[in-house]
N, CA, C and O of each residue as an XYZ file, in Angstrom:
400
protein
N      -9.033     26.958    -12.002
C      -8.239     26.238    -11.672
C      -9.547     25.423    -11.157
O     -10.678     25.828    -10.887
N      -8.912     23.981    -11.118
C     -10.160     22.428    -10.836
C      -9.359     21.775     -9.987
O      -8.203     21.393    -10.166
N     -10.082     21.670     -9.009
C      -9.878     20.911     -7.982
C     -10.245     19.262     -7.844
O     -11.428     19.089     -8.137
N      -9.804     18.459     -7.609
C     -10.495     16.721     -7.920
C     -10.390     15.570     -6.785
O      -9.281     15.048     -6.671
N     -11.158     15.237     -6.157
C     -10.767     14.502     -5.190
C     -11.758     13.147     -5.413
O     -12.671     13.137     -6.238
N     -11.482     12.212     -4.694
C     -12.064     10.860     -4.776
C     -11.931     10.668     -2.789
O     -11.202     11.057     -1.876
N     -13.586      9.524     -3.059
C     -13.547      8.947     -1.755
C     -13.466      7.662     -1.883
O     -14.177      7.304     -2.822
N     -12.838      6.645     -1.288
C     -12.407      5.276     -1.567
C     -12.890      4.143     -0.187
O     -12.965      2.916     -0.125
N     -13.174      5.349      0.903
C     -12.981      4.614      2.121
C     -11.905      3.984      2.904
O     -11.977      3.432      4.002
N     -10.847      4.181      2.095
C      -9.587      3.610      2.625
C      -9.032      4.852      3.371
O      -9.761      5.842      3.425
N      -7.644      4.894      4.029
C      -7.382      5.819      4.730
C      -6.440      6.827      3.623
O      -6.198      7.996      3.925
N      -6.002      6.279      2.455
C      -5.064      6.987      1.759
C      -5.231      6.371      0.410
O      -5.302      5.148      0.529
N      -5.320      6.766     -0.824
C      -5.601      6.390     -2.069
C      -4.942      7.148     -3.484
O      -5.297      8.282     -3.807
N      -4.221      6.579     -4.048
C      -3.773      7.175     -5.159
C      -4.955      7.227     -6.721
O      -5.670      6.453     -7.357
N      -4.573      8.567     -6.733
C      -5.521      8.161     -8.161
C      -5.594      9.320     -8.880
O      -6.051     10.383     -8.459
N      -5.143      9.112     -9.968
C      -4.938      9.875    -11.499
C      -6.004     10.191    -12.250
O      -6.752      9.253    -12.522
N      -6.298     11.326    -12.688
C      -7.372     12.165    -13.233
C      -7.428     11.490    -14.739
O      -6.705     10.523    -14.497
N      -7.658     11.392    -15.616
C      -8.013     10.889    -17.010
C      -8.086     11.591    -17.832
O      -7.238     11.729    -18.713
N      -9.201     12.241    -17.720
C      -9.398     13.370    -18.163
C     -10.815     14.008    -17.477
O     -11.483     13.320    -16.705
N     -11.245     15.541    -17.877
C     -12.196     16.256    -17.535
C     -12.674     16.224    -18.840
O     -12.149     15.911    -19.908
N     -14.347     16.814    -18.369
C     -15.092     16.936    -19.566
C     -16.041     18.330    -18.726
O     -16.824     18.231    -17.781
N     -15.718     19.268    -19.297
C     -16.828     20.899    -18.851
C     -16.957     21.169    -19.967
O     -16.398     20.907    -21.032
N     -18.089     21.957    -19.489
C     -18.830     22.993    -20.373
C     -19.022     24.310    -19.772
O     -18.948     24.617    -18.582
N     -19.329     25.172    -20.969
C     -19.643     26.462    -20.728
C     -21.194     26.672    -19.849
O     -22.254     26.064    -20.002
N     -20.858     27.693    -18.969
C     -22.136     28.078    -18.529
C     -22.787     28.917    -19.218
O     -23.993     29.118    -19.076
N     -21.851     29.651    -20.264
C     -22.658     30.698    -21.231
C     -22.362     29.732    -22.600
O     -21.352     29.107    -22.923
N     -23.628     29.877    -23.237
C     -23.333     29.229    -24.697
C     -23.759     30.193    -25.668
O     -24.261     31.305    -25.507
N     -23.419     29.456    -26.869
C     -23.241     30.397    -27.934
C     -24.852     31.213    -27.973
O     -25.848     31.050    -27.267
N     -24.644     31.900    -28.835
C     -26.099     32.267    -29.196
C     -27.241     31.476    -30.170
O     -26.910     30.806    -31.148
N     -28.026     31.587    -29.925
C     -29.136     30.646    -31.016
C     -29.070     29.389    -29.816
O     -29.978     28.571    -29.967
N     -28.161     29.113    -28.675
C     -28.641     27.600    -28.159
C     -29.370     27.966    -27.276
O     -29.201     29.084    -26.791
N     -30.625     26.922    -26.714
C     -31.220     27.154    -25.271
C     -30.641     26.119    -24.455
O     -29.813     25.247    -24.716
N     -31.347     26.458    -23.270
C     -30.990     26.068    -22.138
C     -31.067     24.651    -22.253
O     -30.296     23.854    -21.719
N     -32.448     24.270    -23.282
C     -32.828     22.595    -23.118
C     -31.856     22.095    -24.215
O     -32.282     21.043    -24.692
N     -30.578     22.537    -24.827
C     -29.941     21.805    -25.698
C     -28.630     21.777    -25.148
O     -27.882     20.975    -25.707
N     -28.198     22.356    -24.314
C     -27.037     22.564    -23.211
C     -26.473     20.533    -22.838
O     -25.368     19.993    -22.903
N     -27.601     20.086    -22.541
C     -26.687     18.497    -22.528
C     -26.330     17.926    -23.635
O     -25.458     17.058    -23.664
N     -27.052     18.409    -24.828
C     -26.479     17.668    -25.873
C     -25.160     18.103    -26.478
O     -24.500     17.446    -27.282
N     -24.889     19.189    -26.032
C     -23.614     19.645    -26.524
C     -22.125     18.853    -26.135
O     -22.058     18.423    -24.984
N     -20.920     18.637    -27.041
C     -19.910     17.629    -26.951
C     -18.774     18.904    -27.270
O     -18.579     19.655    -28.226
N     -18.146     18.706    -25.922
C     -17.282     19.541    -26.004
C     -16.169     19.292    -26.910
O     -15.764     18.130    -26.940
N     -15.571     20.185    -27.684
C     -14.283     19.627    -28.557
C     -12.785     20.726    -28.662
O     -12.412     21.687    -27.990
N     -12.401     20.235    -29.477
C     -10.894     20.880    -29.435
C     -10.332     20.713    -30.695
O     -10.792     19.699    -31.220
N      -9.419     21.367    -31.488
C      -8.600     21.001    -32.626
C      -7.334     20.186    -32.054
O      -6.906     19.345    -32.845
N      -6.859     20.253    -31.192
C      -5.696     19.390    -31.298
C      -5.368     19.288    -29.545
O      -5.324     20.165    -28.683
N      -5.163     17.748    -29.488
C      -5.200     17.637    -27.902
C      -3.321     17.283    -27.517
O      -2.520     16.628    -28.184
N      -3.163     17.870    -26.466
C      -1.440     17.457    -26.276
C      -1.494     16.913    -24.881
O      -2.111     17.307    -23.891
N      -0.613     15.816    -25.084
C      -0.663     15.022    -24.263
C       0.830     14.582    -23.996
O       1.629     13.995    -24.726
N       0.971     15.206    -22.318
C       2.757     14.981    -22.272
C       2.903     13.434    -21.763
O       2.122     12.877    -20.992
N       4.286     12.753    -22.464
C       4.788     12.015    -21.942
C       5.469     11.785    -20.802
O       6.603     12.253    -20.702
N       5.001     11.156    -19.921
C       6.161     10.916    -18.896
C       6.449      9.947    -18.684
O       5.677      9.048    -19.017
N       7.771      9.597    -17.988
C       8.529      8.172    -17.832
C       7.532      7.414    -16.731
O       6.740      8.044    -16.031
N       7.699      5.907    -16.681
C       7.010      5.238    -15.827
C       8.084      5.087    -14.929
O       9.112      4.468    -15.203
N       7.780      5.821    -13.526
C       8.156      5.158    -12.261
C       8.007      4.223    -11.150
O       7.417      4.745    -10.204
N       8.341      3.042    -10.966
C       8.052      2.488    -10.298
C       7.611      2.664     -8.825
O       7.890      3.677     -8.183
N       6.954      1.690     -8.357
C       6.178      2.421     -7.261
C       7.420      1.957     -5.862
O       7.817      0.794     -5.790
N       7.749      2.691     -5.174
C       8.735      2.132     -3.913
C       8.521      0.798     -3.413
O       7.687      0.149     -4.044
N       8.910      0.399     -2.722
C       9.043     -0.685     -1.793
C       8.948     -0.011     -0.826
O       9.485      1.020     -0.421
N       7.798     -1.058     -0.282
C       7.266     -0.513      1.510
C       7.935     -1.084      2.558
O       7.927     -2.280      2.852
N       8.466     -0.268      3.068
C       9.726     -0.189      4.012
C       8.544     -1.291      5.291
O       7.315     -1.343      5.348
N       9.754     -2.109      6.245
C       8.996     -2.580      7.213
C       8.426     -1.584      8.076
O       9.184     -0.613      8.063
N       7.552     -1.406      8.731
C       6.971     -0.677      9.721
C       7.884     -1.203     11.252
O       8.595     -2.201     11.375
N       7.551     -0.121     12.309
C       8.269     -0.092     13.442
C       7.294     -1.292     14.220
O       8.019     -1.870     15.030
N       6.426     -1.643     14.236
C       5.792     -2.742     14.658
C       5.488     -3.825     14.013
O       4.676     -4.579     14.550
N       5.911     -4.095     13.031
C       6.602     -5.402     12.361
C       7.897     -5.737     13.050
O       8.196     -6.794     13.608
N       8.597     -4.664     12.910
C      10.192     -5.020     13.475
C      10.080     -5.477     14.864
O      10.771     -6.424     15.239
N       9.072     -4.740     15.851
C       8.842     -5.284     16.967
C       8.509     -6.676     17.036
O       9.328     -7.380     17.628
N       7.452     -7.251     16.546
C       7.292     -8.484     16.738
C       7.932     -9.587     15.815
O       7.453    -10.720     15.765
N       8.908     -9.249     15.172
C       9.357    -10.168     14.529
C      10.898    -10.087     15.158
O      11.675    -11.016     14.938
N      11.215     -9.188     15.778
C      12.337     -9.239     16.902
C      11.621    -10.086     17.884
O      11.881    -11.289     17.910
N      10.702     -9.556     18.734
C      10.389    -10.575     19.649
C       9.946    -12.048     19.445
O      10.192    -12.843     20.352
N       9.308    -12.475     18.319
C       9.444    -14.264     17.793
C      10.983    -14.353     17.598
O      11.457    -15.342     18.156
N      11.802    -13.642     17.006
C      13.034    -14.242     17.477
C      14.033    -14.552     18.299
O      14.962    -15.341     18.124
N      13.661    -13.569     19.615
C      14.019    -13.733     20.874
C      13.526    -14.775     21.499
O      14.134    -15.567     22.220
N      12.011    -14.759     21.109
C      11.407    -16.272     22.011
C      12.065    -17.521     21.127
O      12.419    -18.547     21.708
N      12.189    -17.389     19.868
C      12.396    -18.616     19.403
C      13.938    -19.332     20.031
O      14.215    -20.529     20.108
N      14.729    -18.219     20.401
C      16.295    -18.594     20.805
C      15.999    -18.974     22.121
O      16.529    -20.056     22.375
N      15.421    -18.556     22.968
C      15.100    -18.941     24.368
C      14.635    -19.829     24.446
O      14.818    -20.374     25.535
N      14.039    -20.345     23.768
C      13.187    -22.031     23.409
C      14.320    -22.690     22.978
O      14.668    -23.553     23.784
N      14.990    -22.606     22.048
C      16.161    -23.394     21.548
C      17.249    -23.669     23.128
O      17.689    -24.754     23.507
N      17.487    -22.050     23.922
C      18.587    -22.310     24.652
C      18.068    -23.351     25.911
O      18.752    -24.179     26.512
N      16.354    -22.958     26.135
C      16.014    -23.845     27.603
C      15.924    -25.558     26.843
O      16.340    -26.520     27.488
N      15.415    -25.707     25.625
C      15.381    -27.298     25.305
C      17.142    -27.552     25.159
O      17.429    -28.749     25.160
N      18.241    -26.677     25.047
C      19.420    -27.403     24.964
C      19.984    -27.532     26.324
O      20.964    -28.247     26.536
N      19.378    -26.847     27.265
C      19.704    -27.005     28.590
C      19.482    -28.234     28.943
O      20.361    -29.020     29.298
N      17.780    -28.579     28.836
C      17.215    -29.808     29.393
C      17.958    -31.357     28.486
O      17.980    -32.531     28.856
N      18.239    -31.016     27.817
C      18.737    -32.350     27.044
C      20.522    -32.440     27.493
O      21.094    -33.522     27.622
N      21.063    -31.387     27.643
C      22.492    -31.544     28.124
C      21.974    -32.282     29.373
O      22.029    -33.512     29.381
N      21.377    -31.482     30.635
C      21.213    -32.167     32.168
C      20.848    -33.367     31.515
O      21.857    -34.016     31.240
N      19.882    -33.870     31.189
C      19.375    -35.468     30.791
C      20.833    -36.183     30.688
O      21.242    -37.026     31.487
N      21.481    -35.737     29.656
C      22.406    -36.877     29.413
C      23.284    -36.897     30.238
O      23.864    -37.964     30.438
N      23.718    -35.500     31.108
C      25.160    -35.628     32.286
C      24.213    -36.748     32.969
O      24.871    -37.762     33.199
N      22.843    -36.860     33.364
C      22.373    -37.780     34.541
C      22.486    -39.080     33.960
O      22.660    -40.041     34.709
N      22.434    -39.192     33.087
C      22.526    -40.755     32.515
C      23.970    -40.977     32.322
O      24.517    -42.067     32.156
N      24.509    -39.841     32.362
C      26.283    -40.630     32.084
C      26.282    -40.883     33.483
O      26.659    -42.034     33.705
N      25.973    -40.182     34.609
C      26.490    -39.886     35.873
C      25.914    -41.528     36.356
O      26.561    -42.045     37.267
N      24.946    -42.194     35.879
C      24.123    -43.365     36.244
C      25.168    -44.633     36.252
O      25.893    -44.484     35.268
N      25.474    -45.625     36.850
C      26.194    -46.815     36.968
C      25.728    -47.854     37.551
O      25.472    -47.933     38.753
N      25.541    -49.032     36.424
C      24.771    -50.161     36.866
C      26.361    -51.110     37.383
O      27.451    -51.273     36.833
N      25.902    -51.463     38.397
C      26.840    -52.268     39.257
C      26.087    -53.778     39.484
O      26.638    -54.649     40.158
Protein backbone atom coordinates (compact mmCIF):
# COMPACT_ATOMS: atom_id res chain seq x y z
CA UNK A 1 0.00 0.00 0.00
CA UNK A 2 1.13 3.52 -0.77
CA UNK A 3 -0.06 6.64 1.02
CA UNK A 4 0.07 10.07 -0.63
CA UNK A 5 -0.26 13.50 0.92
CA UNK A 6 0.33 17.09 -0.13
CA UNK A 7 0.66 20.30 1.83
CA UNK A 8 -0.62 23.44 0.10
CA UNK A 9 -1.37 25.81 2.98
CA UNK A 10 -5.08 25.88 2.15
CA UNK A 11 -7.69 24.29 4.37
CA UNK A 12 -8.54 21.73 1.72
CA UNK A 13 -7.44 21.03 -1.79
CA UNK A 14 -7.91 18.20 -4.27
CA UNK A 15 -4.84 16.58 -5.81
CA UNK A 16 -4.56 13.88 -8.46
CA UNK A 17 -1.61 11.51 -8.32
CA UNK A 18 -0.40 11.31 -11.91
CA UNK A 19 2.48 8.91 -11.45
CA UNK A 20 4.58 7.20 -8.80
CA UNK A 21 8.23 6.41 -9.27
CA UNK A 22 9.43 3.59 -7.02
CA UNK A 23 12.68 1.69 -6.59
CA UNK A 24 13.44 -1.72 -5.15
CA UNK A 25 15.52 -1.72 -2.02
CA UNK A 26 17.05 -5.01 -3.04
CA UNK A 27 18.84 -4.71 -6.35
CA UNK A 28 19.77 -7.47 -8.71
CA UNK A 29 23.02 -9.32 -8.24
CA UNK A 30 25.94 -7.42 -9.67
CA UNK A 31 24.48 -3.92 -9.03
CA UNK A 32 26.31 -1.92 -6.38
CA UNK A 33 24.71 0.59 -4.00
CA UNK A 34 26.33 3.48 -5.88
CA UNK A 35 24.53 2.49 -9.10
CA UNK A 36 21.05 2.47 -7.51
CA UNK A 37 20.18 6.14 -8.34
CA UNK A 38 20.93 5.43 -12.03
CA UNK A 39 18.44 2.57 -12.30
CA UNK A 40 15.35 3.51 -14.32
CA UNK A 41 12.12 1.68 -13.45
CA UNK A 42 10.58 -0.08 -16.40
CA UNK A 43 7.59 -2.20 -17.31
CA UNK A 44 6.51 -4.15 -20.34
CA UNK A 45 3.08 -2.45 -20.58
CA UNK A 46 1.12 0.19 -18.76
CA UNK A 47 -2.60 -0.04 -18.14
CA UNK A 48 -4.27 3.34 -17.79
CA UNK A 49 -7.89 3.25 -16.69
CA UNK A 50 -10.21 5.45 -18.71
CA UNK A 51 -12.63 7.39 -16.52
CA UNK A 52 -15.35 9.68 -17.71
CA UNK A 53 -14.90 13.34 -16.84
CA UNK A 54 -17.24 14.67 -14.17
CA UNK A 55 -17.89 18.37 -13.80
CA UNK A 56 -17.22 19.94 -10.43
CA UNK A 57 -20.43 20.55 -8.50
CA UNK A 58 -21.47 24.18 -8.24
CA UNK A 59 -20.75 25.76 -4.90
CA UNK A 60 -23.88 26.23 -2.86
CA UNK A 61 -24.52 29.45 -0.99
CA UNK A 62 -23.33 29.23 2.60
CA UNK A 63 -25.52 30.14 5.58
CA UNK A 64 -23.55 33.29 6.33
CA UNK A 65 -23.83 34.49 2.74
CA UNK A 66 -27.60 33.87 2.77
CA UNK A 67 -27.89 35.79 6.05
CA UNK A 68 -26.08 38.88 4.74
CA UNK A 69 -27.97 38.84 1.45
CA UNK A 70 -31.32 38.66 3.25
CA UNK A 71 -30.19 41.39 5.68
CA UNK A 72 -29.31 43.70 2.77
CA UNK A 73 -32.64 42.97 1.07
CA UNK A 74 -34.57 43.75 4.27
CA UNK A 75 -32.59 46.97 4.84
CA UNK A 76 -33.23 47.97 1.22
CA UNK A 77 -36.97 47.41 1.64
CA UNK A 78 -36.98 49.46 4.86
CA UNK A 79 -35.16 52.36 3.14
CA UNK A 80 -37.60 52.29 0.22
CA UNK A 81 -40.61 52.29 2.60
CA UNK A 82 -39.21 55.18 4.71
CA UNK A 83 -38.41 57.28 1.62
CA UNK A 84 -41.89 56.51 0.22
CA UNK A 85 -43.55 57.62 3.48
CA UNK A 86 -41.52 60.84 3.52
CA UNK A 87 -42.48 61.63 -0.08
CA UNK A 88 -46.15 60.88 0.67
CA UNK A 89 -46.14 63.17 3.75
CA UNK A 90 -44.54 66.02 1.79
CA UNK A 91 -47.10 65.64 -0.95
CA UNK A 92 -49.95 65.70 1.61
CA UNK A 93 -48.52 68.88 3.18
CA UNK A 94 -48.33 70.57 -0.22
CA UNK A 95 -51.92 69.60 -1.03
CA UNK A 96 -53.19 71.09 2.28
CA UNK A 97 -51.44 74.43 1.70
CA UNK A 98 -53.71 76.95 0.05
CA UNK A 99 -52.74 80.37 -1.02
CA UNK A 100 -55.62 82.90 -0.64
